[in-house]
N, C-alpha and C positions, 0 to 999 in steps of 0.2 A: 547330597550325601553329608554336606557339612552339617554338623550338630550331632550326628550319631556317634556312639562311643568309639574311641580309637582313631577317629579321623583328625589327623594333626598336621597333615603336610599336603602341599599341593599335588604331589605325586599319587596321593590316595584318590583324588578326584579326577585325574586325567586318564581318560580310557586308553591311552597309549602305553601305559605303564603296567607291569605286572602287579604292582600294589592295588590298582584299581579293582582287579579281580578278587583279591583278598577282602577289600572293602565291601564289595557287593555281597560277598558271604556274610559278612559282619552286618550288614545292613538287613540282609534278610532275616538273619537270627533275631536281630532286635525287633524287627516287625513281627516276627512270629511270638515273640515274648509278649508284645502288646496285644496281639490278637487273642492269645490264650487267656491273658488277664482280663480282658472285656468280656470274653465269654463266660469266665469264671464269676464275674461280677454282674451277670445277668443279660447281657447283649444277646439278641437272638439273630443278629446279622452284622457282618463286618465287610465293609467295601474298602478296598485298598486302592489307591490312585497314586502311582508313581509319576509324579508330574514335574520332575525337576529335569532340566537339560533335554536329552532326547528321550526320555522316559523308559530307560531300560536298564536302571540300576538294580532293581530287585530281580533276583533269580526266581522267577515264577515258578519253575518246577520244584523248587524247595519251599515255597510259600505254603504256610498252614492251608490245607484243603478245605477247611470250613470257611475261609475267607473268599469273597468275590473280588 
């Protein structure tokens, strides 16, 4: 999650805190912005791989359904 907009504290990336859930939402929104923009710029397929820590940072039920 480090590197996305709004992550400024270790509490943001610690799954034992309430802030972590908030950052998951921000991360998913940020991913959706990227997904939307790459489709608008000609992509025909987008594959998202959440490969940080235990790989459950993104809220997959809120991820743009055009992405795999």
